[in-house]
PDB file with SEQRES, HELIX, SHEET and CRYST1 records, atoms N, CA, C and O in Angstrom:
SEQRES   1 A   71  MET ALA VAL LEU GLY ARG ILE GLY ALA GLY LEU LYS ARG          
SEQRES   2 A   71  THR GLY ALA PHE PHE ARG ASP SER TRP MET GLU MET LYS          
SEQRES   3 A   71  LYS VAL ARG TRP PRO ASN ARG ALA GLU LEU THR SER TYR          
SEQRES   4 A   71  THR ILE VAL VAL ILE THR THR VAL THR LEU LEU ALA LEU          
SEQRES   5 A   71  PHE PHE ALA ILE VAL ASP LEU GLY ILE SER ARG LEU ILE          
SEQRES   6 A   71  GLU TRP ILE LEU ALA LYS                                      
HELIX    1 AA1 ALA A    2  LYS A   27  1                                  26    
HELIX    2 AA2 ARG A   33  ALA A   70  1                                  38    
CRYST1    1.000    1.000    1.000  90.00  90.00  90.00 P 1           1          
ATOM      1  N   MET A   1      45.641 -47.538 -35.754  1.00  0.00           N  
ATOM      2  CA  MET A   1      46.239 -46.256 -35.999  1.00  0.00           C  
ATOM      3  C   MET A   1      46.047 -45.316 -34.802  1.00  0.00           C  
ATOM      4  O   MET A   1      46.923 -44.511 -34.487  1.00  0.00           O  
ATOM      5  N   ALA A   2      44.903 -45.430 -34.148  1.00  0.00           N  
ATOM      6  CA  ALA A   2      44.640 -44.590 -32.985  1.00  0.00           C  
ATOM      7  C   ALA A   2      45.596 -44.933 -31.847  1.00  0.00           C  
ATOM      8  O   ALA A   2      45.962 -44.073 -31.046  1.00  0.00           O  
ATOM      9  N   VAL A   3      45.995 -46.208 -31.788  1.00  0.00           N  
ATOM     10  CA  VAL A   3      46.924 -46.630 -30.739  1.00  0.00           C  
ATOM     11  C   VAL A   3      48.269 -45.935 -30.917  1.00  0.00           C  
ATOM     12  O   VAL A   3      48.868 -45.483 -29.941  1.00  0.00           O  
ATOM     13  N   LEU A   4      48.741 -45.849 -32.138  1.00  0.00           N  
ATOM     14  CA  LEU A   4      50.010 -45.174 -32.405  1.00  0.00           C  
ATOM     15  C   LEU A   4      49.938 -43.693 -32.047  1.00  0.00           C  
ATOM     16  O   LEU A   4      50.916 -43.113 -31.576  1.00  0.00           O  
ATOM     17  N   GLY A   5      48.784 -43.091 -32.272  1.00  0.00           N  
ATOM     18  CA  GLY A   5      48.600 -41.684 -31.903  1.00  0.00           C  
ATOM     19  C   GLY A   5      48.690 -41.493 -30.401  1.00  0.00           C  
ATOM     20  O   GLY A   5      49.265 -40.516 -29.923  1.00  0.00           O  
ATOM     21  N   ARG A   6      48.111 -42.444 -29.652  1.00  0.00           N  
ATOM     22  CA  ARG A   6      48.173 -42.353 -28.193  1.00  0.00           C  
ATOM     23  C   ARG A   6      49.592 -42.591 -27.682  1.00  0.00           C  
ATOM     24  O   ARG A   6      50.038 -41.938 -26.739  1.00  0.00           O  
ATOM     25  N   ILE A   7      50.290 -43.524 -28.307  1.00  0.00           N  
ATOM     26  CA  ILE A   7      51.674 -43.780 -27.906  1.00  0.00           C  
ATOM     27  C   ILE A   7      52.528 -42.543 -28.163  1.00  0.00           C  
ATOM     28  O   ILE A   7      53.339 -42.154 -27.323  1.00  0.00           O  
ATOM     29  N   GLY A   8      52.342 -41.931 -29.320  1.00  0.00           N  
ATOM     30  CA  GLY A   8      53.093 -40.715 -29.651  1.00  0.00           C  
ATOM     31  C   GLY A   8      52.802 -39.595 -28.677  1.00  0.00           C  
ATOM     32  O   GLY A   8      53.709 -38.879 -28.255  1.00  0.00           O  
ATOM     33  N   ALA A   9      51.526 -39.441 -28.314  1.00  0.00           N  
ATOM     34  CA  ALA A   9      51.154 -38.395 -27.355  1.00  0.00           C  
ATOM     35  C   ALA A   9      51.761 -38.690 -25.987  1.00  0.00           C  
ATOM     36  O   ALA A   9      52.215 -37.782 -25.290  1.00  0.00           O  
ATOM     37  N   GLY A  10      51.763 -39.971 -25.608  1.00  0.00           N  
ATOM     38  CA  GLY A  10      52.352 -40.349 -24.322  1.00  0.00           C  
ATOM     39  C   GLY A  10      53.843 -40.078 -24.289  1.00  0.00           C  
ATOM     40  O   GLY A  10      54.367 -39.596 -23.285  1.00  0.00           O  
ATOM     41  N   LEU A  11      54.533 -40.386 -25.383  1.00  0.00           N  
ATOM     42  CA  LEU A  11      55.972 -40.118 -25.455  1.00  0.00           C  
ATOM     43  C   LEU A  11      56.258 -38.624 -25.415  1.00  0.00           C  
ATOM     44  O   LEU A  11      57.239 -38.187 -24.813  1.00  0.00           O  
ATOM     45  N   LYS A  12      55.401 -37.849 -26.056  1.00  0.00           N  
ATOM     46  CA  LYS A  12      55.583 -36.396 -26.063  1.00  0.00           C  
ATOM     47  C   LYS A  12      55.415 -35.840 -24.639  1.00  0.00           C  
ATOM     48  O   LYS A  12      56.181 -34.979 -24.208  1.00  0.00           O  
ATOM     49  N   ARG A  13      54.396 -36.347 -23.913  1.00  0.00           N  
ATOM     50  CA  ARG A  13      54.177 -35.896 -22.534  1.00  0.00           C  
ATOM     51  C   ARG A  13      55.331 -36.329 -21.629  1.00  0.00           C  
ATOM     52  O   ARG A  13      55.752 -35.581 -20.747  1.00  0.00           O  
ATOM     53  N   THR A  14      55.837 -37.540 -21.856  1.00  0.00           N  
ATOM     54  CA  THR A  14      56.961 -38.017 -21.054  1.00  0.00           C  
ATOM     55  C   THR A  14      58.192 -37.153 -21.292  1.00  0.00           C  
ATOM     56  O   THR A  14      58.892 -36.787 -20.349  1.00  0.00           O  
ATOM     57  N   GLY A  15      58.451 -36.831 -22.545  1.00  0.00           N  
ATOM     58  CA  GLY A  15      59.579 -35.955 -22.863  1.00  0.00           C  
ATOM     59  C   GLY A  15      59.421 -34.588 -22.231  1.00  0.00           C  
ATOM     60  O   GLY A  15      60.385 -34.027 -21.709  1.00  0.00           O  
ATOM     61  N   ALA A  16      58.210 -34.044 -22.273  1.00  0.00           N  
ATOM     62  CA  ALA A  16      57.951 -32.735 -21.666  1.00  0.00           C  
ATOM     63  C   ALA A  16      58.157 -32.794 -20.154  1.00  0.00           C  
ATOM     64  O   ALA A  16      58.683 -31.856 -19.554  1.00  0.00           O  
ATOM     65  N   PHE A  17      57.740 -33.900 -19.544  1.00  0.00           N  
ATOM     66  CA  PHE A  17      57.916 -34.058 -18.098  1.00  0.00           C  
ATOM     67  C   PHE A  17      59.393 -34.007 -17.725  1.00  0.00           C  
ATOM     68  O   PHE A  17      59.781 -33.276 -16.814  1.00  0.00           O  
ATOM     69  N   PHE A  18      60.224 -34.789 -18.433  1.00  0.00           N  
ATOM     70  CA  PHE A  18      61.649 -34.814 -18.118  1.00  0.00           C  
ATOM     71  C   PHE A  18      62.324 -33.481 -18.426  1.00  0.00           C  
ATOM     72  O   PHE A  18      63.227 -33.066 -17.700  1.00  0.00           O  
ATOM     73  N   ARG A  19      61.905 -32.817 -19.472  1.00  0.00           N  
ATOM     74  CA  ARG A  19      62.460 -31.505 -19.809  1.00  0.00           C  
ATOM     75  C   ARG A  19      62.108 -30.496 -18.704  1.00  0.00           C  
ATOM     76  O   ARG A  19      62.965 -29.733 -18.259  1.00  0.00           O  
ATOM     77  N   ASP A  20      60.852 -30.501 -18.271  1.00  0.00           N  
ATOM     78  CA  ASP A  20      60.434 -29.590 -17.201  1.00  0.00           C  
ATOM     79  C   ASP A  20      61.138 -29.921 -15.888  1.00  0.00           C  
ATOM     80  O   ASP A  20      61.527 -29.023 -15.141  1.00  0.00           O  
ATOM     81  N   SER A  21      61.300 -31.206 -15.613  1.00  0.00           N  
ATOM     82  CA  SER A  21      62.000 -31.614 -14.391  1.00  0.00           C  
ATOM     83  C   SER A  21      63.436 -31.122 -14.406  1.00  0.00           C  
ATOM     84  O   SER A  21      63.941 -30.641 -13.391  1.00  0.00           O  
ATOM     85  N   TRP A  22      64.096 -31.240 -15.553  1.00  0.00           N  
ATOM     86  CA  TRP A  22      65.479 -30.783 -15.677  1.00  0.00           C  
ATOM     87  C   TRP A  22      65.565 -29.271 -15.464  1.00  0.00           C  
ATOM     88  O   TRP A  22      66.496 -28.791 -14.818  1.00  0.00           O  
ATOM     89  N   MET A  23      64.620 -28.532 -15.992  1.00  0.00           N  
ATOM     90  CA  MET A  23      64.613 -27.076 -15.814  1.00  0.00           C  
ATOM     91  C   MET A  23      64.419 -26.713 -14.339  1.00  0.00           C  
ATOM     92  O   MET A  23      65.045 -25.776 -13.843  1.00  0.00           O  
ATOM     93  N   GLU A  24      63.561 -27.445 -13.644  1.00  0.00           N  
ATOM     94  CA  GLU A  24      63.346 -27.180 -12.220  1.00  0.00           C  
ATOM     95  C   GLU A  24      64.599 -27.507 -11.410  1.00  0.00           C  
ATOM     96  O   GLU A  24      64.927 -26.795 -10.462  1.00  0.00           O  
ATOM     97  N   MET A  25      65.296 -28.572 -11.776  1.00  0.00           N  
ATOM     98  CA  MET A  25      66.522 -28.938 -11.061  1.00  0.00           C  
ATOM     99  C   MET A  25      67.598 -27.866 -11.227  1.00  0.00           C  
ATOM    100  O   MET A  25      68.431 -27.686 -10.339  1.00  0.00           O  
ATOM    101  N   LYS A  26      67.590 -27.161 -12.343  1.00  0.00           N  
ATOM    102  CA  LYS A  26      68.552 -26.079 -12.548  1.00  0.00           C  
ATOM    103  C   LYS A  26      68.266 -24.898 -11.615  1.00  0.00           C  
ATOM    104  O   LYS A  26      69.172 -24.126 -11.303  1.00  0.00           O  
ATOM    105  N   LYS A  27      67.021 -24.753 -11.172  1.00  0.00           N  
ATOM    106  CA  LYS A  27      66.637 -23.645 -10.306  1.00  0.00           C  
ATOM    107  C   LYS A  27      66.954 -23.908  -8.830  1.00  0.00           C  
ATOM    108  O   LYS A  27      66.923 -22.987  -8.014  1.00  0.00           O  
ATOM    109  N   VAL A  28      67.256 -25.150  -8.494  1.00  0.00           N  
ATOM    110  CA  VAL A  28      67.473 -25.521  -7.095  1.00  0.00           C  
ATOM    111  C   VAL A  28      68.742 -24.863  -6.568  1.00  0.00           C  
ATOM    112  O   VAL A  28      69.765 -24.823  -7.252  1.00  0.00           O  
ATOM    113  N   ARG A  29      68.664 -24.352  -5.353  1.00  0.00           N  
ATOM    114  CA  ARG A  29      69.846 -23.816  -4.680  1.00  0.00           C  
ATOM    115  C   ARG A  29      70.326 -24.896  -3.721  1.00  0.00           C  
ATOM    116  O   ARG A  29      69.683 -25.164  -2.706  1.00  0.00           O  
ATOM    117  N   TRP A  30      71.442 -25.507  -4.042  1.00  0.00           N  
ATOM    118  CA  TRP A  30      71.966 -26.606  -3.237  1.00  0.00           C  
ATOM    119  C   TRP A  30      72.713 -26.051  -2.031  1.00  0.00           C  
ATOM    120  O   TRP A  30      73.345 -25.000  -2.137  1.00  0.00           O  
ATOM    121  N   PRO A  31      72.654 -26.736  -0.875  1.00  0.00           N  
ATOM    122  CA  PRO A  31      73.350 -26.243   0.317  1.00  0.00           C  
ATOM    123  C   PRO A  31      74.864 -26.367   0.173  1.00  0.00           C  
ATOM    124  O   PRO A  31      75.371 -27.267  -0.497  1.00  0.00           O  
ATOM    125  N   ASN A  32      75.571 -25.443   0.817  1.00  0.00           N  
ATOM    126  CA  ASN A  32      77.033 -25.548   0.818  1.00  0.00           C  
ATOM    127  C   ASN A  32      77.467 -26.505   1.930  1.00  0.00           C  
ATOM    128  O   ASN A  32      76.629 -27.040   2.656  1.00  0.00           O  
ATOM    129  N   ARG A  33      78.768 -26.716   2.061  1.00  0.00           N  
ATOM    130  CA  ARG A  33      79.278 -27.712   3.010  1.00  0.00           C  
ATOM    131  C   ARG A  33      78.887 -27.381   4.453  1.00  0.00           C  
ATOM    132  O   ARG A  33      78.506 -28.278   5.205  1.00  0.00           O  
ATOM    133  N   ALA A  34      78.975 -26.117   4.846  1.00  0.00           N  
ATOM    134  CA  ALA A  34      78.651 -25.726   6.224  1.00  0.00           C  
ATOM    135  C   ALA A  34      77.174 -25.964   6.524  1.00  0.00           C  
ATOM    136  O   ALA A  34      76.831 -26.489   7.583  1.00  0.00           O  
ATOM    137  N   GLU A  35      76.304 -25.581   5.601  1.00  0.00           N  
ATOM    138  CA  GLU A  35      74.869 -25.805   5.798  1.00  0.00           C  
ATOM    139  C   GLU A  35      74.563 -27.297   5.870  1.00  0.00           C  
ATOM    140  O   GLU A  35      73.788 -27.741   6.717  1.00  0.00           O  
ATOM    141  N   LEU A  36      75.170 -28.054   4.986  1.00  0.00           N  
ATOM    142  CA  LEU A  36      74.927 -29.491   4.955  1.00  0.00           C  
ATOM    143  C   LEU A  36      75.382 -30.153   6.250  1.00  0.00           C  
ATOM    144  O   LEU A  36      74.716 -31.053   6.760  1.00  0.00           O  
ATOM    145  N   THR A  37      76.514 -29.707   6.777  1.00  0.00           N  
ATOM    146  CA  THR A  37      77.008 -30.251   8.044  1.00  0.00           C  
ATOM    147  C   THR A  37      76.047 -29.932   9.175  1.00  0.00           C  
ATOM    148  O   THR A  37      75.742 -30.802   9.991  1.00  0.00           O  
ATOM    149  N   SER A  38      75.567 -28.702   9.234  1.00  0.00           N  
ATOM    150  CA  SER A  38      74.645 -28.334  10.316  1.00  0.00           C  
ATOM    151  C   SER A  38      73.318 -29.076  10.180  1.00  0.00           C  
ATOM    152  O   SER A  38      72.748 -29.493  11.188  1.00  0.00           O  
ATOM    153  N   TYR A  39      72.818 -29.248   8.970  1.00  0.00           N  
ATOM    154  CA  TYR A  39      71.579 -30.005   8.763  1.00  0.00           C  
ATOM    155  C   TYR A  39      71.760 -31.459   9.186  1.00  0.00           C  
ATOM    156  O   TYR A  39      70.865 -32.055   9.785  1.00  0.00           O  
ATOM    157  N   THR A  40      72.922 -32.024   8.872  1.00  0.00           N  
ATOM    158  CA  THR A  40      73.198 -33.412   9.241  1.00  0.00           C  
ATOM    159  C   THR A  40      73.237 -33.574  10.753  1.00  0.00           C  
ATOM    160  O   THR A  40      72.715 -34.553  11.288  1.00  0.00           O  
ATOM    161  N   ILE A  41      73.850 -32.626  11.441  1.00  0.00           N  
ATOM    162  CA  ILE A  41      73.908 -32.679  12.904  1.00  0.00           C  
ATOM    163  C   ILE A  41      72.507 -32.588  13.493  1.00  0.00           C  
ATOM    164  O   ILE A  41      72.189 -33.304  14.442  1.00  0.00           O  
ATOM    165  N   VAL A  42      71.674 -31.723  12.945  1.00  0.00           N  
ATOM    166  CA  VAL A  42      70.298 -31.590  13.428  1.00  0.00           C  
ATOM    167  C   VAL A  42      69.536 -32.899  13.234  1.00  0.00           C  
ATOM    168  O   VAL A  42      68.819 -33.333  14.135  1.00  0.00           O  
ATOM    169  N   VAL A  43      69.682 -33.521  12.087  1.00  0.00           N  
ATOM    170  CA  VAL A  43      68.968 -34.771  11.809  1.00  0.00           C  
ATOM    171  C   VAL A  43      69.441 -35.882  12.742  1.00  0.00           C  
ATOM    172  O   VAL A  43      68.620 -36.601  13.312  1.00  0.00           O  
ATOM    173  N   ILE A  44      70.747 -36.029  12.904  1.00  0.00           N  
ATOM    174  CA  ILE A  44      71.274 -37.090  13.769  1.00  0.00           C  
ATOM    175  C   ILE A  44      70.848 -36.873  15.216  1.00  0.00           C  
ATOM    176  O   ILE A  44      70.489 -37.829  15.903  1.00  0.00           O  
ATOM    177  N   THR A  45      70.883 -35.629  15.686  1.00  0.00           N  
ATOM    178  CA  THR A  45      70.453 -35.317  17.047  1.00  0.00           C  
ATOM    179  C   THR A  45      68.973 -35.618  17.237  1.00  0.00           C  
ATOM    180  O   THR A  45      68.586 -36.222  18.237  1.00  0.00           O  
ATOM    181  N   THR A  46      68.148 -35.205  16.290  1.00  0.00           N  
ATOM    182  CA  THR A  46      66.708 -35.444  16.380  1.00  0.00           C  
ATOM    183  C   THR A  46      66.394 -36.934  16.393  1.00  0.00           C  
ATOM    184  O   THR A  46      65.587 -37.389  17.203  1.00  0.00           O  
ATOM    185  N   VAL A  47      67.017 -37.690  15.510  1.00  0.00           N  
ATOM    186  CA  VAL A  47      66.773 -39.132  15.449  1.00  0.00           C  
ATOM    187  C   VAL A  47      67.215 -39.802  16.748  1.00  0.00           C  
ATOM    188  O   VAL A  47      66.525 -40.687  17.253  1.00  0.00           O  
ATOM    189  N   THR A  48      68.353 -39.390  17.290  1.00  0.00           N  
ATOM    190  CA  THR A  48      68.846 -39.967  18.542  1.00  0.00           C  
ATOM    191  C   THR A  48      67.896 -39.673  19.696  1.00  0.00           C  
ATOM    192  O   THR A  48      67.582 -40.563  20.487  1.00  0.00           O  
ATOM    193  N   LEU A  49      67.439 -38.429  19.794  1.00  0.00           N  
ATOM    194  CA  LEU A  49      66.514 -38.068  20.871  1.00  0.00           C  
ATOM    195  C   LEU A  49      65.183 -38.806  20.746  1.00  0.00           C  
ATOM    196  O   LEU A  49      64.632 -39.263  21.748  1.00  0.00           O  
ATOM    197  N   LEU A  50      64.668 -38.925  19.531  1.00  0.00           N  
ATOM    198  CA  LEU A  50      63.413 -39.657  19.344  1.00  0.00           C  
ATOM    199  C   LEU A  50      63.584 -41.142  19.662  1.00  0.00           C  
ATOM    200  O   LEU A  50      62.694 -41.749  20.256  1.00  0.00           O  
ATOM    201  N   ALA A  51      64.709 -41.730  19.277  1.00  0.00           N  
ATOM    202  CA  ALA A  51      64.964 -43.139  19.586  1.00  0.00           C  
ATOM    203  C   ALA A  51      65.043 -43.338  21.097  1.00  0.00           C  
ATOM    204  O   ALA A  51      64.501 -44.310  21.623  1.00  0.00           O  
ATOM    205  N   LEU A  52      65.708 -42.433  21.788  1.00  0.00           N  
ATOM    206  CA  LEU A  52      65.803 -42.506  23.244  1.00  0.00           C  
ATOM    207  C   LEU A  52      64.428 -42.360  23.887  1.00  0.00           C  
ATOM    208  O   LEU A  52      64.094 -43.100  24.813  1.00  0.00           O  
ATOM    209  N   PHE A  53      63.638 -41.423  23.409  1.00  0.00           N  
ATOM    210  CA  PHE A  53      62.287 -41.222  23.931  1.00  0.00           C  
ATOM    211  C   PHE A  53      61.443 -42.484  23.774  1.00  0.00           C  
ATOM    212  O   PHE A  53      60.805 -42.928  24.728  1.00  0.00           O  
ATOM    213  N   PHE A  54      61.440 -43.059  22.574  1.00  0.00           N  
ATOM    214  CA  PHE A  54      60.625 -44.247  22.344  1.00  0.00           C  
ATOM    215  C   PHE A  54      61.150 -45.456  23.107  1.00  0.00           C  
ATOM    216  O   PHE A  54      60.366 -46.318  23.505  1.00  0.00           O  
ATOM    217  N   ALA A  55      62.458 -45.536  23.318  1.00  0.00           N  
ATOM    218  CA  ALA A  55      63.014 -46.630  24.122  1.00  0.00           C  
ATOM    219  C   ALA A  55      62.539 -46.518  25.566  1.00  0.00           C  
ATOM    220  O   ALA A  55      62.193 -47.525  26.184  1.00  0.00           O  
ATOM    221  N   ILE A  56      62.519 -45.306  26.106  1.00  0.00           N  
ATOM    222  CA  ILE A  56      62.058 -45.095  27.480  1.00  0.00           C  
ATOM    223  C   ILE A  56      60.569 -45.392  27.592  1.00  0.00           C  
ATOM    224  O   ILE A  56      60.141 -46.042  28.546  1.00  0.00           O  
ATOM    225  N   VAL A  57      59.777 -44.930  26.637  1.00  0.00           N  
ATOM    226  CA  VAL A  57      58.336 -45.207  26.646  1.00  0.00           C  
ATOM    227  C   VAL A  57      58.092 -46.713  26.544  1.00  0.00           C  
ATOM    228  O   VAL A  57      57.247 -47.250  27.260  1.00  0.00           O  
ATOM    229  N   ASP A  58      58.820 -47.395  25.665  1.00  0.00           N  
ATOM    230  CA  ASP A  58      58.673 -48.840  25.504  1.00  0.00           C  
ATOM    231  C   ASP A  58      59.031 -49.567  26.794  1.00  0.00           C  
ATOM    232  O   ASP A  58      58.328 -50.491  27.204  1.00  0.00           O  
ATOM    233  N   LEU A  59      60.111 -49.157  27.430  1.00  0.00           N  
ATOM    234  CA  LEU A  59      60.514 -49.766  28.693  1.00  0.00           C  
ATOM    235  C   LEU A  59      59.447 -49.545  29.762  1.00  0.00           C  
ATOM    236  O   LEU A  59      59.115 -50.460  30.516  1.00  0.00           O  
ATOM    237  N   GLY A  60      58.915 -48.329  29.822  1.00  0.00           N  
ATOM    238  CA  GLY A  60      57.873 -48.032  30.802  1.00  0.00           C  
ATOM    239  C   GLY A  60      56.617 -48.859  30.584  1.00  0.00           C  
ATOM    240  O   GLY A  60      56.044 -49.378  31.542  1.00  0.00           O  
ATOM    241  N   ILE A  61      56.187 -48.986  29.349  1.00  0.00           N  
ATOM    242  CA  ILE A  61      54.989 -49.774  29.050  1.00  0.00           C  
ATOM    243  C   ILE A  61      55.240 -51.249  29.353  1.00  0.00           C  
ATOM    244  O   ILE A  61      54.360 -51.931  29.877  1.00  0.00           O  
ATOM    245  N   SER A  62      56.430 -51.743  29.027  1.00  0.00           N  
ATOM    246  CA  SER A  62      56.767 -53.144  29.313  1.00  0.00           C  
ATOM    247  C   SER A  62      56.732 -53.412  30.810  1.00  0.00           C  
ATOM    248  O   SER A  62      56.177 -54.417  31.254  1.00  0.00           O  
ATOM    249  N   ARG A  63      57.322 -52.518  31.582  1.00  0.00           N  
ATOM    250  CA  ARG A  63      57.319 -52.688  33.045  1.00  0.00           C  
ATOM    251  C   ARG A  63      55.900 -52.612  33.599  1.00  0.00           C  
ATOM    252  O   ARG A  63      55.549 -53.364  34.509  1.00  0.00           O  
ATOM    253  N   LEU A  64      55.089 -51.719  33.062  1.00  0.00           N  
ATOM    254  CA  LEU A  64      53.707 -51.593  33.512  1.00  0.00           C  
ATOM    255  C   LEU A  64      52.932 -52.872  33.227  1.00  0.00           C  
ATOM    256  O   LEU A  64      52.185 -53.346  34.083  1.00  0.00           O  
ATOM    257  N   ILE A  65      53.098 -53.431  32.047  1.00  0.00           N  
ATOM    258  CA  ILE A  65      52.398 -54.670  31.694  1.00  0.00           C  
ATOM    259  C   ILE A  65      52.885 -55.818  32.571  1.00  0.00           C  
ATOM    260  O   ILE A  65      52.076 -56.624  33.031  1.00  0.00           O  
ATOM    261  N   GLU A  66      54.194 -55.908  32.811  1.00  0.00           N  
ATOM    262  CA  GLU A  66      54.722 -56.950  33.700  1.00  0.00           C  
ATOM    263  C   GLU A  66      54.146 -56.802  35.101  1.00  0.00           C  
ATOM    264  O   GLU A  66      53.797 -57.798  35.736  1.00  0.00           O  
ATOM    265  N   TRP A  67      54.043 -55.570  35.589  1.00  0.00           N  
ATOM    266  CA  TRP A  67      53.511 -55.322  36.926  1.00  0.00           C  
ATOM    267  C   TRP A  67      52.043 -55.730  37.003  1.00  0.00           C  
ATOM    268  O   TRP A  67      51.615 -56.338  37.984  1.00  0.00           O  
ATOM    269  N   ILE A  68      51.264 -55.391  35.956  1.00  0.00           N  
ATOM    270  CA  ILE A  68      49.838 -55.739  35.932  1.00  0.00           C  
ATOM    271  C   ILE A  68      49.660 -57.248  35.871  1.00  0.00           C  
ATOM    272  O   ILE A  68      48.814 -57.792  36.580  1.00  0.00           O  
ATOM    273  N   LEU A  69      50.427 -57.929  35.050  1.00  0.00           N  
ATOM    274  CA  LEU A  69      50.284 -59.377  34.899  1.00  0.00           C  
ATOM    275  C   LEU A  69      50.820 -60.147  36.096  1.00  0.00           C  
ATOM    276  O   LEU A  69      50.422 -61.291  36.314  1.00  0.00           O  
ATOM    277  N   ALA A  70      51.705 -59.552  36.868  1.00  0.00           N  
ATOM    278  CA  ALA A  70      52.268 -60.225  38.040  1.00  0.00           C  
ATOM    279  C   ALA A  70      51.276 -60.286  39.188  1.00  0.00           C  
ATOM    280  O   ALA A  70      51.426 -61.116  40.085  1.00  0.00           O  
ATOM    281  N   LYS A  71      50.285 -59.441  39.180  1.00  0.00           N  
ATOM    282  CA  LYS A  71      49.296 -59.408  40.270  1.00  0.00           C  
ATOM    283  C   LYS A  71      48.349 -60.557  40.193  1.00  0.00           C  
ATOM    284  O   LYS A  71      47.457 -60.679  41.033  1.00  0.00           O  
TER     285      LYS A  71                                                      
END                                                                             
């Protein structure tokens, strides 16, 4: 009988969680198309610059290791 009480309490907490989550989602201010476009451009630019940076660092380290091992 105690097990059923715990299951009921767990279901009640789960229901409360989803209800509270739904209420919080109603409070969210979603970005409009212009904001979303600018955010997307910022993300793509940042990812591209970081990829380029790490590619250059990787190339430099590879060349350094080749130079050290060639001696």
